[in-house]
C-alpha positions as CSV (number, residue, x, y, z in Angstrom):
1,M,-37.4,33.1,-7.4
2,T,-34.5,35.5,-7.2
3,D,-31.3,34.6,-5.3
4,A,-32.2,37.1,-2.6
5,E,-35.6,35.4,-2.1
6,S,-33.9,31.9,-2.1
7,L,-31.6,33.0,0.6
8,K,-34.4,34.4,2.7
9,T,-36.4,31.2,2.3
10,I,-33.6,29.2,4.0
11,G,-33.2,31.8,6.7
12,L,-30.2,33.7,5.4
13,K,-30.0,37.4,5.0
14,A,-29.3,38.4,1.4
15,T,-25.9,40.1,1.9
16,L,-23.6,41.1,-1.0
17,P,-21.1,38.3,-0.3
18,R,-23.8,35.6,-0.1
19,L,-25.4,36.8,-3.3
20,K,-22.1,37.0,-5.2
21,I,-20.9,33.6,-4.0
22,L,-24.3,32.0,-4.9
23,E,-24.2,33.7,-8.3
24,L,-20.6,32.4,-8.9
25,F,-21.6,28.8,-8.3
26,K,-24.7,29.2,-10.5
27,R,-22.7,30.6,-13.5
28,S,-19.4,28.7,-13.1
29,E,-18.6,26.0,-15.7
30,I,-16.5,24.4,-12.9
31,R,-18.8,22.6,-10.6
32,H,-16.3,21.8,-7.8
33,L,-14.7,24.9,-6.2
34,S,-12.6,25.2,-3.1
35,A,-12.8,28.3,-0.9
36,E,-9.6,29.6,-2.4
37,D,-11.0,29.1,-5.9
38,V,-14.1,31.1,-4.9
39,Y,-11.9,33.8,-3.4
40,R,-9.8,34.1,-6.6
41,L,-12.8,34.2,-8.9
42,L,-14.4,37.0,-6.8
43,L,-11.1,38.9,-6.9
44,K,-11.0,38.4,-10.7
45,D,-14.5,39.9,-10.9
46,N,-13.3,42.9,-8.7
47,I,-15.5,41.8,-5.8
48,D,-13.8,42.6,-2.5
49,V,-14.8,39.7,-0.1
50,G,-12.3,38.4,2.4
51,L,-11.2,34.8,2.5
52,A,-12.6,34.4,6.0
53,T,-16.0,35.6,4.7
54,V,-15.8,33.1,1.8
55,Y,-15.2,30.3,4.2
56,R,-18.0,31.4,6.5
57,V,-20.5,31.8,3.6
58,L,-19.6,28.4,2.2
59,T,-20.2,26.8,5.6
60,Q,-23.5,28.6,5.9
61,F,-24.6,27.4,2.4
62,E,-23.6,23.9,3.2
63,Q,-25.5,23.9,6.4
64,A,-28.6,25.3,4.6
65,G,-28.3,22.6,1.9
66,L,-27.4,25.0,-1.0
67,L,-23.9,23.5,-1.4
68,Q,-22.5,20.0,-0.9
69,R,-19.0,19.6,0.5
70,H,-16.6,16.9,-0.8
71,H,-13.2,15.8,0.3
72,F,-11.4,14.3,-2.7
73,E,-7.9,12.9,-2.6
74,S,-6.2,16.2,-2.3
75,G,-7.6,16.5,1.3
76,K,-8.9,20.1,0.7
77,A,-12.7,20.6,0.7
78,V,-14.4,21.5,-2.5
79,F,-18.0,22.6,-2.8
80,E,-20.6,22.1,-5.5
81,L,-24.1,23.6,-5.9
82,N,-26.7,21.1,-4.6
83,D,-29.0,21.5,-7.6
84,A,-28.4,18.5,-9.8
85,D,-29.7,15.0,-9.7
86,H,-27.7,12.3,-7.9
87,H,-24.3,11.6,-9.5
88,D,-21.0,10.0,-8.6
89,H,-17.5,11.3,-9.1
90,L,-14.5,10.1,-11.1
91,V,-11.3,11.8,-9.7
92,C,-8.0,11.8,-11.6
93,M,-5.1,10.9,-9.2
94,Q,-2.6,12.7,-11.4
95,C,-4.2,16.2,-11.3
96,G,-7.3,16.1,-9.2
97,H,-9.7,16.8,-12.1
98,V,-13.2,15.7,-11.2
99,E,-15.9,14.4,-13.6
100,E,-19.4,13.7,-12.6
101,F,-21.3,10.6,-13.9
102,Y,-24.4,8.6,-13.4
103,D,-24.7,4.9,-14.1
104,A,-28.1,3.2,-13.5
105,E,-26.4,-0.2,-13.2
106,I,-24.1,0.9,-10.4
107,E,-27.1,2.4,-8.6
108,K,-29.1,-0.8,-8.9
109,R,-26.2,-2.9,-7.8
110,Q,-25.7,-0.8,-4.7
111,T,-29.4,-1.0,-3.8
112,R,-29.3,-4.8,-4.3
113,I,-26.2,-5.2,-2.1
114,A,-27.7,-3.1,0.7
115,K,-31.0,-5.0,0.6
116,E,-29.2,-8.4,0.7
117,R,-27.5,-7.2,3.8
118,G,-30.6,-5.8,5.5
119,F,-30.1,-2.2,4.7
120,T,-32.1,0.5,2.9
121,I,-29.9,3.2,1.3
122,Q,-30.8,6.7,2.5
123,A,-28.0,8.4,0.7
124,H,-24.6,7.6,-0.6
125,S,-21.5,9.0,-2.3
126,L,-19.2,7.2,-4.7
127,Y,-15.8,8.5,-5.5
128,I,-13.7,6.5,-8.0
129,Y,-10.0,7.5,-8.0
130,A,-8.2,6.7,-11.2
131,D,-5.3,7.7,-13.4
132,C,-6.2,9.6,-16.6
133,T,-5.4,7.5,-19.6
134,K,-4.9,10.5,-21.8
135,Q,-1.1,11.2,-22.2
136,P,-0.2,13.7,-21.1
137,C,-3.0,14.3,-18.7
138,P,-4.8,17.4,-20.2
139,F,-5.6,18.9,-16.8
140,R,-2.3,18.3,-15.0
141,E,-0.9,21.8,-15.6
142,S,-4.1,23.5,-14.3
143,G,-4.5,21.2,-11.3
144,G,-7.6,19.6,-12.6
145,K,-9.4,22.7,-13.5
146,P,-9.6,25.1,-16.4
147,S,-7.5,28.2,-15.6
148,F,-9.3,31.1,-14.0
């Protein structure tokens, strides 16, 4: 299915800004992007889309389930494509770099704890905030991301 067809399937018109932003998330090596990151990357690709349009499209994509919004320690929202299996996040407190991970033991333990307390988990998010042990932190200069 093409990106245009994917957008139509979820009730969104396949406009140029929507197509370019979706393409950006699909091809980016960086999985967690803020609206400002998306805007800068589009400008770098000579795609003229206003920052307000970027915010609007990201919100539409989130509401449609294409993107997932996170609020890590920095307080600003970042988005990731909602295409991967469940995973949790490890966030460096020094620079904000985010690494995704999955640990079956953590998942089992959370399920067991919920069950012991009379709950059934429907969904969950786990963010672990830590200091990078690599000295110096390799991502500090770039604010947690490879440079654009």
